[in-house]
PDB file of N, CA, C and O in Angstrom:
ATOM      1  N   MET A   1      10.013  18.814  -1.012  1.00  0.00           N
ATOM      2  CA  MET A   1       9.437  17.570  -1.457  1.00  0.00           C
ATOM      3  C   MET A   1       8.141  17.877  -2.210  1.00  0.00           C
ATOM      4  O   MET A   1       7.334  18.687  -1.755  1.00  0.00           O
ATOM      5  N   LYS A   2       7.946  17.244  -3.335  1.00  0.00           N
ATOM      6  CA  LYS A   2       6.752  17.481  -4.121  1.00  0.00           C
ATOM      7  C   LYS A   2       5.505  17.039  -3.363  1.00  0.00           C
ATOM      8  O   LYS A   2       5.551  16.122  -2.543  1.00  0.00           O
ATOM      9  N   PHE A   3       4.393  17.707  -3.653  1.00  0.00           N
ATOM     10  CA  PHE A   3       3.133  17.389  -2.998  1.00  0.00           C
ATOM     11  C   PHE A   3       2.757  15.924  -3.181  1.00  0.00           C
ATOM     12  O   PHE A   3       2.308  15.278  -2.234  1.00  0.00           O
ATOM     13  N   ILE A   4       2.937  15.392  -4.391  1.00  0.00           N
ATOM     14  CA  ILE A   4       2.568  14.002  -4.660  1.00  0.00           C
ATOM     15  C   ILE A   4       3.403  13.047  -3.815  1.00  0.00           C
ATOM     16  O   ILE A   4       2.901  12.012  -3.376  1.00  0.00           O
ATOM     17  N   ASN A   5       4.677  13.381  -3.580  1.00  0.00           N
ATOM     18  CA  ASN A   5       5.517  12.543  -2.723  1.00  0.00           C
ATOM     19  C   ASN A   5       5.003  12.535  -1.297  1.00  0.00           C
ATOM     20  O   ASN A   5       4.934  11.482  -0.663  1.00  0.00           O
ATOM     21  N   VAL A   6       4.641  13.703  -0.790  1.00  0.00           N
ATOM     22  CA  VAL A   6       4.135  13.801   0.579  1.00  0.00           C
ATOM     23  C   VAL A   6       2.814  13.044   0.706  1.00  0.00           C
ATOM     24  O   VAL A   6       2.607  12.302   1.666  1.00  0.00           O
ATOM     25  N   LEU A   7       1.926  13.236  -0.263  1.00  0.00           N
ATOM     26  CA  LEU A   7       0.625  12.576  -0.233  1.00  0.00           C
ATOM     27  C   LEU A   7       0.767  11.060  -0.280  1.00  0.00           C
ATOM     28  O   LEU A   7       0.152  10.354   0.518  1.00  0.00           O
ATOM     29  N   THR A   8       1.575  10.556  -1.211  1.00  0.00           N
ATOM     30  CA  THR A   8       1.727   9.105  -1.326  1.00  0.00           C
ATOM     31  C   THR A   8       2.448   8.526  -0.115  1.00  0.00           C
ATOM     32  O   THR A   8       2.128   7.424   0.329  1.00  0.00           O
ATOM     33  N   LEU A   9       3.413   9.256   0.418  1.00  0.00           N
ATOM     34  CA  LEU A   9       4.089   8.777   1.621  1.00  0.00           C
ATOM     35  C   LEU A   9       3.124   8.714   2.795  1.00  0.00           C
ATOM     36  O   LEU A   9       3.160   7.764   3.578  1.00  0.00           O
ATOM     37  N   LEU A  10       2.268   9.709   2.923  1.00  0.00           N
ATOM     38  CA  LEU A  10       1.256   9.714   3.980  1.00  0.00           C
ATOM     39  C   LEU A  10       0.308   8.522   3.832  1.00  0.00           C
ATOM     40  O   LEU A  10      -0.028   7.870   4.821  1.00  0.00           O
ATOM     41  N   LEU A  11      -0.121   8.240   2.611  1.00  0.00           N
ATOM     42  CA  LEU A  11      -1.011   7.097   2.388  1.00  0.00           C
ATOM     43  C   LEU A  11      -0.314   5.773   2.685  1.00  0.00           C
ATOM     44  O   LEU A  11      -0.938   4.857   3.222  1.00  0.00           O
ATOM     45  N   VAL A  12       0.959   5.658   2.348  1.00  0.00           N
ATOM     46  CA  VAL A  12       1.709   4.446   2.664  1.00  0.00           C
ATOM     47  C   VAL A  12       1.831   4.273   4.178  1.00  0.00           C
ATOM     48  O   VAL A  12       1.729   3.156   4.685  1.00  0.00           O
ATOM     49  N   ILE A  13       2.045   5.362   4.893  1.00  0.00           N
ATOM     50  CA  ILE A  13       2.124   5.302   6.354  1.00  0.00           C
ATOM     51  C   ILE A  13       0.777   4.878   6.944  1.00  0.00           C
ATOM     52  O   ILE A  13       0.729   4.048   7.852  1.00  0.00           O
ATOM     53  N   ILE A  14      -0.308   5.445   6.431  1.00  0.00           N
ATOM     54  CA  ILE A  14      -1.644   5.057   6.895  1.00  0.00           C
ATOM     55  C   ILE A  14      -1.869   3.567   6.646  1.00  0.00           C
ATOM     56  O   ILE A  14      -2.379   2.857   7.512  1.00  0.00           O
ATOM     57  N   GLY A  15      -1.487   3.102   5.464  1.00  0.00           N
ATOM     58  CA  GLY A  15      -1.630   1.678   5.155  1.00  0.00           C
ATOM     59  C   GLY A  15      -0.804   0.804   6.076  1.00  0.00           C
ATOM     60  O   GLY A  15      -1.260  -0.247   6.526  1.00  0.00           O
ATOM     61  N   GLY A  16       0.415   1.243   6.355  1.00  0.00           N
ATOM     62  CA  GLY A  16       1.277   0.477   7.259  1.00  0.00           C
ATOM     63  C   GLY A  16       0.721   0.419   8.676  1.00  0.00           C
ATOM     64  O   GLY A  16       0.756  -0.627   9.325  1.00  0.00           O
ATOM     65  N   LEU A  17       0.210   1.546   9.147  1.00  0.00           N
ATOM     66  CA  LEU A  17      -0.397   1.563  10.477  1.00  0.00           C
ATOM     67  C   LEU A  17      -1.645   0.673  10.522  1.00  0.00           C
ATOM     68  O   LEU A  17      -1.890  -0.023  11.508  1.00  0.00           O
ATOM     69  N   ASN A  18      -2.425   0.709   9.444  1.00  0.00           N
ATOM     70  CA  ASN A  18      -3.618  -0.137   9.392  1.00  0.00           C
ATOM     71  C   ASN A  18      -3.237  -1.614   9.428  1.00  0.00           C
ATOM     72  O   ASN A  18      -3.860  -2.402  10.141  1.00  0.00           O
ATOM     73  N   TRP A  19      -2.209  -1.992   8.656  1.00  0.00           N
ATOM     74  CA  TRP A  19      -1.754  -3.386   8.684  1.00  0.00           C
ATOM     75  C   TRP A  19      -1.199  -3.761  10.050  1.00  0.00           C
ATOM     76  O   TRP A  19      -1.352  -4.902  10.488  1.00  0.00           O
ATOM     77  N   GLY A  20      -0.561  -2.822  10.723  1.00  0.00           N
ATOM     78  CA  GLY A  20      -0.086  -3.092  12.088  1.00  0.00           C
ATOM     79  C   GLY A  20      -1.241  -3.384  13.032  1.00  0.00           C
ATOM     80  O   GLY A  20      -1.160  -4.287  13.866  1.00  0.00           O
ATOM     81  N   LEU A  21      -2.319  -2.613  12.896  1.00  0.00           N
ATOM     82  CA  LEU A  21      -3.509  -2.854  13.718  1.00  0.00           C
ATOM     83  C   LEU A  21      -4.151  -4.197  13.382  1.00  0.00           C
ATOM     84  O   LEU A  21      -4.608  -4.913  14.273  1.00  0.00           O
ATOM     85  N   VAL A  22      -4.183  -4.534  12.102  1.00  0.00           N
ATOM     86  CA  VAL A  22      -4.748  -5.827  11.698  1.00  0.00           C
ATOM     87  C   VAL A  22      -3.914  -6.964  12.278  1.00  0.00           C
ATOM     88  O   VAL A  22      -4.461  -7.932  12.807  1.00  0.00           O
ATOM     89  N   GLY A  23      -2.613  -6.851  12.181  1.00  0.00           N
ATOM     90  CA  GLY A  23      -1.735  -7.908  12.673  1.00  0.00           C
ATOM     91  C   GLY A  23      -1.742  -8.042  14.185  1.00  0.00           C
ATOM     92  O   GLY A  23      -1.747  -9.154  14.711  1.00  0.00           O
ATOM     93  N   ALA A  24      -1.742  -6.912  14.889  1.00  0.00           N
ATOM     94  CA  ALA A  24      -1.636  -6.949  16.350  1.00  0.00           C
ATOM     95  C   ALA A  24      -2.977  -7.196  17.045  1.00  0.00           C
ATOM     96  O   ALA A  24      -3.045  -7.897  18.055  1.00  0.00           O
ATOM     97  N   PHE A  25      -4.035  -6.614  16.491  1.00  0.00           N
ATOM     98  CA  PHE A  25      -5.317  -6.646  17.202  1.00  0.00           C
ATOM     99  C   PHE A  25      -6.477  -7.166  16.354  1.00  0.00           C
ATOM    100  O   PHE A  25      -7.622  -7.160  16.806  1.00  0.00           O
ATOM    101  N   ASP A  26      -6.194  -7.617  15.129  1.00  0.00           N
ATOM    102  CA  ASP A  26      -7.236  -8.066  14.214  1.00  0.00           C
ATOM    103  C   ASP A  26      -8.309  -6.993  14.046  1.00  0.00           C
ATOM    104  O   ASP A  26      -9.506  -7.280  14.026  1.00  0.00           O
ATOM    105  N   PHE A  27      -7.842  -5.737  13.926  1.00  0.00           N
ATOM    106  CA  PHE A  27      -8.740  -4.586  13.797  1.00  0.00           C
ATOM    107  C   PHE A  27      -8.374  -3.791  12.560  1.00  0.00           C
ATOM    108  O   PHE A  27      -7.270  -3.256  12.456  1.00  0.00           O
ATOM    109  N   ASP A  28      -9.306  -3.718  11.622  1.00  0.00           N
ATOM    110  CA  ASP A  28      -9.091  -2.981  10.376  1.00  0.00           C
ATOM    111  C   ASP A  28      -9.726  -1.600  10.533  1.00  0.00           C
ATOM    112  O   ASP A  28     -10.943  -1.458  10.414  1.00  0.00           O
ATOM    113  N   LEU A  29      -8.909  -0.591  10.797  1.00  0.00           N
ATOM    114  CA  LEU A  29      -9.398   0.767  11.049  1.00  0.00           C
ATOM    115  C   LEU A  29     -10.099   1.357   9.829  1.00  0.00           C
ATOM    116  O   LEU A  29     -11.122   2.027   9.966  1.00  0.00           O
ATOM    117  N   VAL A  30      -9.556   1.114   8.642  1.00  0.00           N
ATOM    118  CA  VAL A  30     -10.159   1.658   7.422  1.00  0.00           C
ATOM    119  C   VAL A  30     -11.570   1.087   7.252  1.00  0.00           C
ATOM    120  O   VAL A  30     -12.510   1.828   6.964  1.00  0.00           O
ATOM    121  N   ALA A  31     -11.716  -0.220   7.429  1.00  0.00           N
ATOM    122  CA  ALA A  31     -13.036  -0.848   7.311  1.00  0.00           C
ATOM    123  C   ALA A  31     -13.956  -0.383   8.429  1.00  0.00           C
ATOM    124  O   ALA A  31     -15.163  -0.258   8.220  1.00  0.00           O
ATOM    125  N   ALA A  32     -13.411  -0.124   9.611  1.00  0.00           N
ATOM    126  CA  ALA A  32     -14.235   0.357  10.721  1.00  0.00           C
ATOM    127  C   ALA A  32     -14.765   1.762  10.441  1.00  0.00           C
ATOM    128  O   ALA A  32     -15.882   2.094  10.838  1.00  0.00           O
ATOM    129  N   ILE A  33     -13.972   2.582   9.762  1.00  0.00           N
ATOM    130  CA  ILE A  33     -14.394   3.957   9.469  1.00  0.00           C
ATOM    131  C   ILE A  33     -15.377   3.994   8.305  1.00  0.00           C
ATOM    132  O   ILE A  33     -16.416   4.648   8.389  1.00  0.00           O
ATOM    133  N   PHE A  34     -15.051   3.290   7.214  1.00  0.00           N
ATOM    134  CA  PHE A  34     -15.845   3.408   5.994  1.00  0.00           C
ATOM    135  C   PHE A  34     -16.805   2.251   5.753  1.00  0.00           C
ATOM    136  O   PHE A  34     -17.613   2.305   4.826  1.00  0.00           O
ATOM    137  N   GLY A  35     -16.729   1.213   6.566  1.00  0.00           N
ATOM    138  CA  GLY A  35     -17.593   0.041   6.391  1.00  0.00           C
ATOM    139  C   GLY A  35     -16.859  -1.060   5.649  1.00  0.00           C
ATOM    140  O   GLY A  35     -16.211  -0.807   4.633  1.00  0.00           O
ATOM    141  N   PRO A  36     -16.961  -2.288   6.155  1.00  0.00           N
ATOM    142  CA  PRO A  36     -16.259  -3.404   5.500  1.00  0.00           C
ATOM    143  C   PRO A  36     -16.800  -3.642   4.092  1.00  0.00           C
ATOM    144  O   PRO A  36     -18.006  -3.776   3.890  1.00  0.00           O
ATOM    145  N   GLY A  37     -15.892  -3.692   3.132  1.00  0.00           N
ATOM    146  CA  GLY A  37     -16.259  -3.966   1.753  1.00  0.00           C
ATOM    147  C   GLY A  37     -16.924  -2.811   1.021  1.00  0.00           C
ATOM    148  O   GLY A  37     -17.366  -2.977  -0.116  1.00  0.00           O
ATOM    149  N   SER A  38     -17.003  -1.640   1.655  1.00  0.00           N
ATOM    150  CA  SER A  38     -17.646  -0.505   0.985  1.00  0.00           C
ATOM    151  C   SER A  38     -16.752   0.029  -0.125  1.00  0.00           C
ATOM    152  O   SER A  38     -15.561  -0.273  -0.190  1.00  0.00           O
ATOM    153  N   MET A  39     -17.351   0.820  -0.983  1.00  0.00           N
ATOM    154  CA  MET A  39     -16.599   1.406  -2.105  1.00  0.00           C
ATOM    155  C   MET A  39     -15.491   2.330  -1.589  1.00  0.00           C
ATOM    156  O   MET A  39     -14.397   2.352  -2.153  1.00  0.00           O
ATOM    157  N   LEU A  40     -15.762   3.093  -0.525  1.00  0.00           N
ATOM    158  CA  LEU A  40     -14.733   3.990   0.030  1.00  0.00           C
ATOM    159  C   LEU A  40     -13.573   3.189   0.622  1.00  0.00           C
ATOM    160  O   LEU A  40     -12.414   3.575   0.469  1.00  0.00           O
ATOM    161  N   THR A  41     -13.874   2.084   1.293  1.00  0.00           N
ATOM    162  CA  THR A  41     -12.823   1.239   1.851  1.00  0.00           C
ATOM    163  C   THR A  41     -11.940   0.703   0.737  1.00  0.00           C
ATOM    164  O   THR A  41     -10.713   0.741   0.831  1.00  0.00           O
ATOM    165  N   ARG A  42     -12.567   0.207  -0.310  1.00  0.00           N
ATOM    166  CA  ARG A  42     -11.807  -0.313  -1.455  1.00  0.00           C
ATOM    167  C   ARG A  42     -10.978   0.785  -2.104  1.00  0.00           C
ATOM    168  O   ARG A  42      -9.846   0.544  -2.522  1.00  0.00           O
ATOM    169  N   LEU A  43     -11.537   1.993  -2.191  1.00  0.00           N
ATOM    170  CA  LEU A  43     -10.807   3.121  -2.770  1.00  0.00           C
ATOM    171  C   LEU A  43      -9.565   3.455  -1.948  1.00  0.00           C
ATOM    172  O   LEU A  43      -8.496   3.705  -2.505  1.00  0.00           O
ATOM    173  N   VAL A  44      -9.708   3.460  -0.629  1.00  0.00           N
ATOM    174  CA  VAL A  44      -8.546   3.729   0.239  1.00  0.00           C
ATOM    175  C   VAL A  44      -7.484   2.663   0.023  1.00  0.00           C
ATOM    176  O   VAL A  44      -6.303   2.989  -0.101  1.00  0.00           O
ATOM    177  N   TYR A  45      -7.884   1.384  -0.024  1.00  0.00           N
ATOM    178  CA  TYR A  45      -6.915   0.308  -0.243  1.00  0.00           C
ATOM    179  C   TYR A  45      -6.215   0.461  -1.592  1.00  0.00           C
ATOM    180  O   TYR A  45      -5.006   0.254  -1.691  1.00  0.00           O
ATOM    181  N   ILE A  46      -6.964   0.820  -2.624  1.00  0.00           N
ATOM    182  CA  ILE A  46      -6.379   1.014  -3.952  1.00  0.00           C
ATOM    183  C   ILE A  46      -5.403   2.184  -3.944  1.00  0.00           C
ATOM    184  O   ILE A  46      -4.316   2.089  -4.513  1.00  0.00           O
ATOM    185  N   LEU A  47      -5.785   3.288  -3.300  1.00  0.00           N
ATOM    186  CA  LEU A  47      -4.899   4.456  -3.240  1.00  0.00           C
ATOM    187  C   LEU A  47      -3.629   4.154  -2.451  1.00  0.00           C
ATOM    188  O   LEU A  47      -2.550   4.619  -2.816  1.00  0.00           O
ATOM    189  N   VAL A  48      -3.748   3.381  -1.379  1.00  0.00           N
ATOM    190  CA  VAL A  48      -2.563   2.996  -0.603  1.00  0.00           C
ATOM    191  C   VAL A  48      -1.643   2.133  -1.466  1.00  0.00           C
ATOM    192  O   VAL A  48      -0.429   2.334  -1.466  1.00  0.00           O
ATOM    193  N   GLY A  49      -2.208   1.179  -2.199  1.00  0.00           N
ATOM    194  CA  GLY A  49      -1.408   0.320  -3.067  1.00  0.00           C
ATOM    195  C   GLY A  49      -0.720   1.097  -4.178  1.00  0.00           C
ATOM    196  O   GLY A  49       0.458   0.879  -4.462  1.00  0.00           O
ATOM    197  N   LEU A  50      -1.465   2.010  -4.805  1.00  0.00           N
ATOM    198  CA  LEU A  50      -0.865   2.846  -5.854  1.00  0.00           C
ATOM    199  C   LEU A  50       0.211   3.762  -5.282  1.00  0.00           C
ATOM    200  O   LEU A  50       1.220   4.033  -5.934  1.00  0.00           O
ATOM    201  N   SER A  51      -0.010   4.234  -4.067  1.00  0.00           N
ATOM    202  CA  SER A  51       0.988   5.090  -3.415  1.00  0.00           C
ATOM    203  C   SER A  51       2.277   4.320  -3.153  1.00  0.00           C
ATOM    204  O   SER A  51       3.373   4.853  -3.326  1.00  0.00           O
ATOM    205  N   ALA A  52       2.138   3.067  -2.734  1.00  0.00           N
ATOM    206  CA  ALA A  52       3.325   2.237  -2.509  1.00  0.00           C
ATOM    207  C   ALA A  52       4.089   2.041  -3.821  1.00  0.00           C
ATOM    208  O   ALA A  52       5.317   2.114  -3.847  1.00  0.00           O
ATOM    209  N   LEU A  53       3.361   1.794  -4.895  1.00  0.00           N
ATOM    210  CA  LEU A  53       4.022   1.660  -6.201  1.00  0.00           C
ATOM    211  C   LEU A  53       4.724   2.958  -6.593  1.00  0.00           C
ATOM    212  O   LEU A  53       5.852   2.933  -7.086  1.00  0.00           O
ATOM    213  N   TYR A  54       4.058   4.091  -6.374  1.00  0.00           N
ATOM    214  CA  TYR A  54       4.652   5.380  -6.714  1.00  0.00           C
ATOM    215  C   TYR A  54       5.917   5.633  -5.897  1.00  0.00           C
ATOM    216  O   TYR A  54       6.884   6.188  -6.420  1.00  0.00           O
ATOM    217  N   GLN A  55       5.926   5.237  -4.630  1.00  0.00           N
ATOM    218  CA  GLN A  55       7.083   5.472  -3.776  1.00  0.00           C
ATOM    219  C   GLN A  55       8.297   4.653  -4.191  1.00  0.00           C
ATOM    220  O   GLN A  55       9.410   4.920  -3.738  1.00  0.00           O
ATOM    221  N   LEU A  56       8.093   3.661  -5.048  1.00  0.00           N
ATOM    222  CA  LEU A  56       9.234   2.919  -5.579  1.00  0.00           C
ATOM    223  C   LEU A  56      10.096   3.805  -6.478  1.00  0.00           C
ATOM    224  O   LEU A  56      11.304   3.591  -6.584  1.00  0.00           O
ATOM    225  N   VAL A  57       9.483   4.798  -7.124  1.00  0.00           N
ATOM    226  CA  VAL A  57      10.229   5.688  -8.020  1.00  0.00           C
ATOM    227  C   VAL A  57      11.266   6.511  -7.254  1.00  0.00           C
ATOM    228  O   VAL A  57      12.443   6.475  -7.613  1.00  0.00           O
ATOM    229  N   PRO A  58      10.867   7.264  -6.193  1.00  0.00           N
ATOM    230  CA  PRO A  58      11.900   8.011  -5.459  1.00  0.00           C
ATOM    231  C   PRO A  58      12.928   7.096  -4.794  1.00  0.00           C
ATOM    232  O   PRO A  58      14.100   7.454  -4.677  1.00  0.00           O
ATOM    233  N   LEU A  59      12.485   5.916  -4.360  1.00  0.00           N
ATOM    234  CA  LEU A  59      13.427   4.981  -3.748  1.00  0.00           C
ATOM    235  C   LEU A  59      14.470   4.529  -4.763  1.00  0.00           C
ATOM    236  O   LEU A  59      15.664   4.514  -4.464  1.00  0.00           O
ATOM    237  N   SER A  60      14.026   4.163  -5.960  1.00  0.00           N
ATOM    238  CA  SER A  60      14.982   3.705  -6.967  1.00  0.00           C
ATOM    239  C   SER A  60      15.913   4.825  -7.401  1.00  0.00           C
ATOM    240  O   SER A  60      17.091   4.589  -7.670  1.00  0.00           O
ATOM    241  N   ARG A  61      15.382   6.059  -7.469  1.00  0.00           N
ATOM    242  CA  ARG A  61      16.246   7.199  -7.823  1.00  0.00           C
ATOM    243  C   ARG A  61      17.305   7.446  -6.757  1.00  0.00           C
ATOM    244  O   ARG A  61      18.465   7.713  -7.074  1.00  0.00           O
ATOM    245  N   SER A  62      16.902   7.357  -5.494  1.00  0.00           N
ATOM    246  CA  SER A  62      17.872   7.598  -4.426  1.00  0.00           C
ATOM    247  C   SER A  62      18.909   6.487  -4.374  1.00  0.00           C
ATOM    248  O   SER A  62      20.068   6.736  -4.042  1.00  0.00           O
ATOM    249  N   MET A  63      18.505   5.269  -4.699  1.00  0.00           N
ATOM    250  CA  MET A  63      19.469   4.165  -4.732  1.00  0.00           C
ATOM    251  C   MET A  63      20.436   4.343  -5.902  1.00  0.00           C
ATOM    252  O   MET A  63      21.631   4.075  -5.777  1.00  0.00           O
ATOM    253  N   ALA A  64      19.908   4.799  -7.040  1.00  0.00           N
ATOM    254  CA  ALA A  64      20.744   4.967  -8.230  1.00  0.00           C
ATOM    255  C   ALA A  64      21.755   6.090  -8.049  1.00  0.00           C
ATOM    256  O   ALA A  64      22.862   6.015  -8.583  1.00  0.00           O
ATOM    257  N   THR A  65      21.390   7.132  -7.304  1.00  0.00           N
ATOM    258  CA  THR A  65      22.309   8.254  -7.092  1.00  0.00           C
ATOM    259  C   THR A  65      23.098   8.101  -5.803  1.00  0.00           C
ATOM    260  O   THR A  65      23.828   9.007  -5.399  1.00  0.00           O
ATOM    261  N   ASN A  66      22.949   6.951  -5.161  1.00  0.00           N
ATOM    262  CA  ASN A  66      23.691   6.620  -3.941  1.00  0.00           C
ATOM    263  C   ASN A  66      23.366   7.582  -2.798  1.00  0.00           C
ATOM    264  O   ASN A  66      24.232   7.876  -1.973  1.00  0.00           O
ATOM    265  N   GLU A  67      22.125   8.076  -2.741  1.00  0.00           N
ATOM    266  CA  GLU A  67      21.728   8.962  -1.654  1.00  0.00           C
ATOM    267  C   GLU A  67      21.435   8.201  -0.375  1.00  0.00           C
ATOM    268  O   GLU A  67      21.489   8.771   0.715  1.00  0.00           O
ATOM    269  N   VAL A  68      21.127   6.927  -0.498  1.00  0.00           N
ATOM    270  CA  VAL A  68      20.839   6.108   0.676  1.00  0.00           C
ATOM    271  C   VAL A  68      21.971   5.121   0.828  1.00  0.00           C
ATOM    272  O   VAL A  68      22.242   4.332  -0.077  1.00  0.00           O
ATOM    273  N   GLY A  69      22.637   5.162   1.977  1.00  0.00           N
ATOM    274  CA  GLY A  69      23.727   4.237   2.240  1.00  0.00           C
ATOM    275  C   GLY A  69      23.205   2.856   2.601  1.00  0.00           C
ATOM    276  O   GLY A  69      22.005   2.665   2.794  1.00  0.00           O
ATOM    277  N   ALA A  70      24.101   1.911   2.688  1.00  0.00           N
ATOM    278  CA  ALA A  70      23.713   0.531   3.006  1.00  0.00           C
ATOM    279  C   ALA A  70      23.070   0.418   4.371  1.00  0.00           C
ATOM    280  O   ALA A  70      22.265  -0.484   4.602  1.00  0.00           O
ATOM    281  N   ASP A  71      23.409   1.312   5.275  1.00  0.00           N
ATOM    282  CA  ASP A  71      22.822   1.252   6.616  1.00  0.00           C
ATOM    283  C   ASP A  71      21.489   1.973   6.693  1.00  0.00           C
ATOM    284  O   ASP A  71      20.891   2.040   7.767  1.00  0.00           O
ATOM    285  N   GLY A  72      21.004   2.519   5.573  1.00  0.00           N
ATOM    286  CA  GLY A  72      19.701   3.163   5.527  1.00  0.00           C
ATOM    287  C   GLY A  72      19.730   4.653   5.820  1.00  0.00           C
ATOM    288  O   GLY A  72      18.698   5.319   5.738  1.00  0.00           O
ATOM    289  N   HIS A  73      20.895   5.185   6.158  1.00  0.00           N
ATOM    290  CA  HIS A  73      20.988   6.620   6.441  1.00  0.00           C
ATOM    291  C   HIS A  73      21.210   7.390   5.147  1.00  0.00           C
ATOM    292  O   HIS A  73      21.851   6.909   4.213  1.00  0.00           O
ATOM    293  N   ILE A  74      20.670   8.577   5.124  1.00  0.00           N
ATOM    294  CA  ILE A  74      20.852   9.431   3.963  1.00  0.00           C
ATOM    295  C   ILE A  74      22.260   9.989   3.960  1.00  0.00           C
ATOM    296  O   ILE A  74      22.741  10.513   4.964  1.00  0.00           O
ATOM    297  N   VAL A  75      22.908   9.869   2.823  1.00  0.00           N
ATOM    298  CA  VAL A  75      24.268  10.371   2.674  1.00  0.00           C
ATOM    299  C   VAL A  75      24.187  11.795   2.165  1.00  0.00           C
ATOM    300  O   VAL A  75      23.625  12.031   1.096  1.00  0.00           O
ATOM    301  N   ARG A  76      24.727  12.741   2.892  1.00  0.00           N
ATOM    302  CA  ARG A  76      24.733  14.161   2.488  1.00  0.00           C
ATOM    303  C   ARG A  76      25.947  14.417   1.605  1.00  0.00           C
ATOM    304  O   ARG A  76      27.081  14.086   1.952  1.00  0.00           O
ATOM    305  N   ARG A  77      25.671  15.014   0.461  1.00  0.00           N
ATOM    306  CA  ARG A  77      26.779  15.364  -0.445  1.00  0.00           C
ATOM    307  C   ARG A  77      27.184  16.796  -0.188  1.00  0.00           C
ATOM    308  O   ARG A  77      26.344  17.660   0.063  1.00  0.00           O
ATOM    309  N   SER A  78      28.468  17.035  -0.254  1.00  0.00           N
ATOM    310  CA  SER A  78      28.990  18.389  -0.023  1.00  0.00           C
ATOM    311  C   SER A  78      29.030  19.186  -1.291  1.00  0.00           C
ATOM    312  O   SER A  78      29.442  20.346  -1.278  1.00  0.00           O
TER     313      SER A  78
END
């Protein structure tokens, strides 16, 4: 897997976990670490958003080549 794929996937996971904390406990971990409304907090949010957009590319490629089945499992080609 390319480095950029791993990096963007990691950022998307961090964003998802942060949203889970916000939804479940009204706790924004990113804002708690970097300060609410700080430039670093905004940068993390922007990078997470851009990472999500970037991850649409591998998803669309895998859908186009039928690598992901309807049940969400990866189809192995022989």
